[in-house]
N, C-alpha and C positions, 0 to 999 in steps of 0.2 A: 521801719516801726509801721507794721501796721495799719490803718487808717481804720475804724470803725465804718460799716454801711452806713448809709443817710438811707432813711425811708419816706417818702415821697406817697402820700395816698391821696387818687380822686374821687369825685363821686363816682363816676361811672367811667365805663369802658370808653368811651368818646371825649369825654374831658379829659383822659390819660392820653389819648390818642393827639390831642390836640396841645397840650405841655409837652408830651416828647421830641413831638416835628419841633414847636417853637423852639424849644433847648437845644434841638438838634442843629439846626438853622442857625442859632445865636452861637454856639460852638466854631462851626465850621466858619463862619464868619470871621471868629476872632483868631482862629488861627491863622488865616489866608490872609489878615493884618498884621499879622506878626510874621508875615513870607513862611510860612509854611504850606504845604502840601499835605491836607488832610486826607488819611485812608481810616475806611470806615469800614466795620464788620457789619451785617446784615444777618439778617435771621430771617424765621418764617413763621405762622403760623398766623391767625385769625385777629390778634390786638397789632401785630405787626405788618397787614393788610393794611388795618384802618389807620395806623402810624404814617405809610407808604402814601396815603390817598391826602392824608393833611399834607405831609412834604412838599405834594404837586399843588397842592391849593394854596399853601402860604408863603411859595418859594418865591410867585412874583414880587411880593413886599418886602422881602428878606436882602441882604446886601453878598449873597453866596455867588463865587462865580463857580456854577458845577460844570466847568471847562476844567479845573483845577481839584478835582474831587477824585480819589483814587477808591474805588469800591471792591470788597471780599467777603465774603461770606462763612460763617462759622462752621457751617454744615449742610449737607446737600442729599439729597435722593439721590442716589443710582439708578436713574431710569432715561427714557428718550428725553432728550433737549427738549422736546414742544409739551412735555407733561404738565399737568396741571399739578402734579405733586411736588415739581420743582419749584423751590423758593424764589430763584431768579425769575421764572416765568413772572412772578405775581411783580416784582419790584420792576420786571423793566414795563410790564403795561402800566402798572401804575402811576411811578416817577422818571426812573431813567431815561428811557427812552423819549420822554416826552420834556425834559429839560433841562436834554442834550448832552449827557454825561460822554464822554468819548469813547468809543469802543474798545480802545487798547488801556480804556481805565477802569474796564467794568472786567474782574476778572473770575469769571463765574467757575465753578466746582466742575471738573469733568463728566459728561455725561456718559451712556452706554455705546453713542456714537464716536466718544473720543477716548473711552480706554475699554481694553478687553475684561478686566475683572474691577474691583473697588482698590486692589491691594496698588493696583496699576494707575486707577483715578487718582489716590493719596500720595503715592510717591509723584507722579506730575504737577501736585497742585502744590507740594511741600515744593519742590525747585521751583514751582512758578512764583511761591510767596519770597523764596529767600533771592530770587534774581529781581525780581520788582515791589518788595517791600520796603515798608519806609523802619524796619526795626522793631515797631508797635501801631499798635492801632491808636488813633485820637481818638475813638469812642469804638467801641464794640457792644454792640445791641444781643442781648440774649434773651430767647422767652425762657419758658421753666414749663414743662410736665405736671402733670398730679403727681407721679412717682417723682418728683424732683428729678428729672435727668433736664442735662444742659446742653447745646448743640447734641450731639447723639451721641451723647456718654451716658451711658443708663446706668442704674444701683445693679451692683454684682458682674456689670462687663468686662471681661480683659483690658477692653481699651481704657478703661480707668486708670491704669498701673503701666502702661507707655509711659517712658523716659527717652530725653535727646532723640526727639521723631516731632514735626510739626504739625502731621497728618497721617490719620489708618485709615483702614477701612472695616466698617463693620458688618456683620453677616447675622442674620440672625436677629435683628432689632425686633421689640418685644412690641414696638408699633410698625406699624407696615407702612410704608414699604421696607421689604426687611436686609435690604441691602443699601447701604449709605457710607460716605465719607464725611468725615468730621476731623476740625484742630484737636488737637489734645490741650488736657491741661498745660502744658511747659507753653503752647503756644495763645491760648487765649488768653493768658496770663501774663502775658505782651503786651499789655494794654493799657495807656493812661489813664483811662475811664469806662468802666463795665457797668454797664446799664440793662438792669434785667426789666423785662416790660412780662407783665402779670397781669391777668384780670380773671375772673369770675370767682363764684363758691367754690369751686371743684379743684380751684389751686390752693385754697386756703389752708389747709392741713399740712399739703408742703412747704410752703411758705413759712408757716409756723415752726416746722421741724428744721427749717432752715436758717432760723435765728434761735433754738433752743440751746447753742453752746455757750461757753462761758469760755474764759481765757485758759482755765484748768482745764475744760473739757470740751473739747471743739468738736463740731457737729465734724460725724466721719466723713467724706466723700462717697467712699463707699455706699454708702447708704441714700444720701442724699447730694447729686452729682455737683449741684448748685453750688455748695456750701464751698466747691473747690477752686473757685473762679474771684479775682478779687483784682481790682484795678489796680494800678503804681501808683496811682497817683488819688484816685477815687472809687467808691463804687456806690450804688444810687439802686435803690428796689423804687420803681415806680411801680403803685398798685392802683387798683381801683377798692372801693369800698370791701367788695365781695370779698377779693382774694385778701385782704388786710384783716376779716371776721375774726380770724382766731389769734392773732397778735397780740 
């Protein structure tokens, strides 16, 4: 049975970032108390960067053991390993390194230094996730673009129809840089909890479109890819007032 998504609206992006960081720390601590080593999927973008800074700020007061957290990414730009375009660069600088997440628990997607092309990078990451993954993400955090794209699955892109694969290479991305690696719908949907992190008036129309479906007429993920990802136990949309303004 599909559980309806929950929508949380916060006053602004700063409040949203603090709320998400606090909720993540609580979930990680609960998972560890239950004897699990939580696997988390990270995303990029300005709101994710703000959340990462809040995680670092709030962690000292939490019960999370960061040596027992495993980190993955939903997508990544296929660029040089030290490029500011890489989602992993911000995450490392903002909180992963400072909080002492072991190197073997940080599973970055391959860069141009690691693979000859995006398809090889995708195949390598899929093999890594199969070998070292937990079978599902405890929490998968995803941003969403003004066009409704999620991870690097863009409206109308052939990658939307890929099945039976964990990750695919993306070329000709409508948003630069043009080459990326992304998890597929199959992989993204293997998550206990999916959290969409969306802020800003420029995302309001896409948020409204993602929630415009009904049981009889669901939103087509080819038009709004974000509608194609749901958590196995819960789906939460963390919004600020600007991004929620058209709901």
